C-alpha positions in Angstrom: 106.5 96.7 113.6 104.3 94.8 116.1 106.6 91.8 115.9 109.7 94.1 116.6 108.0 95.6 119.6 107.1 92.2 120.9 110.7 91.1 120.5 112.0 94.2 122.3 109.6 93.5 125.2 110.3 89.8 125.5 114.0 89.0 124.9 113.8 85.8 126.8 110.4 84.1 126.0 111.1 80.8 127.7 112.0 82.7 130.9 108.9 84.8 130.6 106.7 81.7 130.2 108.4 80.1 133.3 107.8 83.2 135.4 104.1 83.2 134.3 103.8 79.6 135.5 105.3 80.6 138.9 102.9 83.5 139.1 99.9 81.3 138.2 100.7 78.7 140.8 101.2 81.4 143.4 97.8 83.0 142.6 96.0 79.7 142.8 97.2 79.1 146.4 97.0 75.3 145.9 98.4 72.6 143.6 97.7 73.1 139.9 97.6 70.4 137.3 99.8 70.7 134.2 96.8 70.7 131.9 95.2 73.7 133.8 98.5 75.6 133.6 98.6 75.0 129.8 95.0 76.0 129.4 95.1 79.2 131.5 98.3 80.4 129.9 97.4 79.3 126.4 100.6 77.3 126.1 101.3 73.9 124.5 101.3 71.0 127.0 104.7 70.0 125.6 106.1 73.4 126.4 104.6 73.5 129.9 105.9 70.0 130.6 109.5 71.1 129.7 109.3 74.3 131.7 107.9 72.5 134.7 110.6 69.9 134.6 113.2 72.7 134.6 111.5 74.5 137.5 111.2 71.3 139.5 114.9 70.4 139.0 115.9 73.9 140.2 113.7 73.7 143.3 111.3 76.5 142.3 108.3 74.1 141.9 107.4 70.8 143.5 105.5 67.9 141.8 103.1 66.3 144.2 102.1 62.6 144.1 98.7 63.6 142.8 100.4 65.0 139.8 99.8 68.7 140.7 102.4 71.3 141.0 103.0 73.8 143.9 105.7 76.4 144.6 109.0 74.9 145.9 111.1 75.8 148.9 113.6 77.7 146.7 110.9 80.4 146.3 110.6 80.7 150.1 114.4 81.1 150.4 114.4 83.9 147.8 111.5 85.6 149.5 113.2 85.4 152.9 116.4 86.7 151.4 114.5 89.7 149.9 112.9 90.5 153.2 116.2 90.1 155.2 117.8 92.6 152.9 115.1 95.2 153.6 115.3 97.2 156.8 111.7 98.4 156.7 110.0 95.2 157.9 112.4 94.9 160.9 111.8 98.5 161.8 108.0 97.9 161.6 108.2 95.0 164.1 110.6 96.9 166.4 108.4 100.1 166.4 105.2 98.1 166.9 106.7 96.6 170.1 107.2 100.1 171.5 103.5 100.9 171.5 100.8 99.7 173.9 97.8 101.1 172.0 96.0 98.6 169.8 98.5 95.8 170.6 95.8 93.1 170.2 94.8 94.3 166.7 96.1 93.1 163.4 98.7 95.3 161.8 100.2 95.2 158.3 103.1 96.6 156.3 102.6 96.4 152.5 104.2 97.6 149.3 102.7 98.2 145.9 103.3 95.6 143.2 101.3 96.2 140.0 97.6 96.6 141.0 98.1 94.7 144.3 99.6 95.3 147.6 102.0 92.7 148.9 102.4 92.2 152.7 106.0 92.2 153.7 105.3 92.3 157.5 102.2 91.5 159.5 100.8 90.6 162.9 97.4 88.9 163.2 94.8 89.4 165.9 92.7 87.0 167.8 89.6 88.5 166.3 87.8 86.7 163.4 88.3 89.3 160.7 87.6 86.9 157.9 91.2 86.9 156.7 94.5 85.7 158.1 97.4 87.9 157.0 100.6 86.2 155.9 103.9 87.3 154.3 103.6 87.5 150.6 99.8 87.8 150.6 98.4 89.9 147.8 95.2 92.0 147.7 93.9 94.6 145.3 95.3 98.0 146.2 92.0 99.8 145.4 90.2 97.8 148.2 92.7 97.9 151.0 93.7 100.6 153.5 97.4 100.1 152.7 96.7 100.2 148.9 94.6 103.4 149.1 97.2 105.0 151.3 99.8 104.3 148.6 97.6 105.4 145.8 96.9 108.7 147.6 100.5 109.8 147.1 99.9 109.8 143.4 98.1 112.6 141.5 94.6 112.0 140.1 96.1 111.9 136.6 98.7 109.3 137.7 95.9 107.2 139.3 93.9 107.3 136.1 96.9 106.3 134.1 97.7 103.5 136.6 94.2 102.0 136.2 94.3 102.4 132.5 97.1 99.7 132.7 95.5 97.6 135.5 92.1 96.3 136.3 90.2 97.4 139.4 89.0 94.5 141.5 85.9 94.3 143.7 86.0 92.0 146.8 82.8 92.8 148.6 79.6 94.8 148.0 81.3 97.7 149.7 84.4 97.8 147.5 84.9 100.9 145.5 83.1 100.4 142.2 85.1 102.6 139.8 87.9 105.1 139.2 85.7 108.2 139.9 84.6 106.9 143.3 88.2 105.9 144.1 89.5 109.4 143.3 86.9 110.8 145.7 88.2 108.5 148.5 91.8 109.4 147.7 91.1 113.2 147.9 89.6 112.5 151.4 92.7 110.5 152.4 95.0 113.3 151.4 93.0 115.7 153.5 92.7 113.4 156.5 96.1 111.9 156.3 94.9 108.3 156.7 92.9 105.8 154.6 89.9 103.7 155.5 88.8 100.2 154.4 85.3 100.0 155.6 84.3 96.4 154.7 85.9 96.7 151.2 88.4 93.8 151.7 86.3 91.6 154.0 82.7 92.3 155.1 83.5 92.1 158.8 86.8 94.1 158.8 87.5 97.8 159.2 91.0 99.2 158.7 92.9 102.5 158.8 96.1 103.0 156.9 98.8 105.6 156.2 101.7 105.9 153.8 105.4 105.4 154.8 107.1 108.1 152.8 110.4 108.3 151.1 113.1 110.7 152.4 111.8 113.5 150.1 108.3 113.1 151.6 106.6 113.1 148.2 106.2 109.4 147.5 105.4 106.4 149.6 107.7 103.3 149.6 105.2 101.3 151.7 102.1 101.7 153.8 100.9 100.5 157.2 97.5 99.6 158.4 95.7 98.4 161.5 92.6 96.3 161.3 89.5 95.8 163.6 86.2 94.0 163.7 83.9 96.3 161.9 81.1 95.7 164.5 83.4 97.0 167.2 84.0 100.4 165.5 82.6 103.7 166.8 83.3 107.2 165.6 85.7 107.8 168.5 87.6 104.6 168.0 87.9 105.2 164.3 89.3 108.7 165.0 91.8 107.2 167.5 92.8 104.5 165.1 93.4 107.0 162.3 95.5 109.3 164.6 97.5 106.3 165.8 98.3 104.9 162.3 99.3 108.4 161.1 101.8 108.8 163.9 103.0 105.2 163.5 103.6 105.7 159.8 105.4 109.1 160.4 107.8 107.4 162.9 108.4 104.6 160.5 109.2 107.1 157.7 111.6 108.9 160.0 113.4 105.6 160.7 114.2 105.3 157.0 116.0 108.7 156.8 119.7 108.4 157.3 121.2 111.2 159.4 123.5 113.6 157.5 127.2 113.0 157.8 128.6 114.6 160.9 125.2 115.5 162.2 124.4 115.2 165.9 121.2 114.1 167.5 119.3 116.7 169.5 
């Protein structure tokens, strides 16, 4: 029975192994040796060699003179095509340009992918936050303002089930240590309408986030956040940032709702 379930889950094992190789290289953020790929994925070197040769020929992976492998430009083309097909990142940038408040601060638009958030739009600030945001960057949802904003749209039972399937990560000594503590934070987020990352992603960074909701208002398709130097934060500034990001997320949500046929603007 186990073998049958495995077969149902994995109808294209070679493709699955190739995708795992791409995912591993992406997570490493640097060139990876074939032997390291084989060891980390528990695959035979001969199998990895053949898969890498196929991925290199297709442009998804590049082999460096050092012998290591990194993602190829074909991956970049696919990522750009995906972002170009989505209206939300463009709306995020356009809406951000309309505001003068917090223009110098870092801002992020992220979506949930497994246990991580993935940044699909971002603007960096001149402040040394300890991180440079970039498109495609992944961080644990349980640590970030965008991730917690997204998780807050789930019920407690759904969050528990979610983390029964995924690991919770800790990035700093301030990161939420477990599911019970996370649920307390999520309850506060639902009441407040915005999330807070107080040194949980990076020691010197403070962020406020809010969900960008779907047309029915019940779920979030993305989340936005704004980030500051933690040492610059005061209670008044934190309140202003939370209010700003709530209003920004609400306007971005409204931009995704198509007007009904024949309706007229007020």
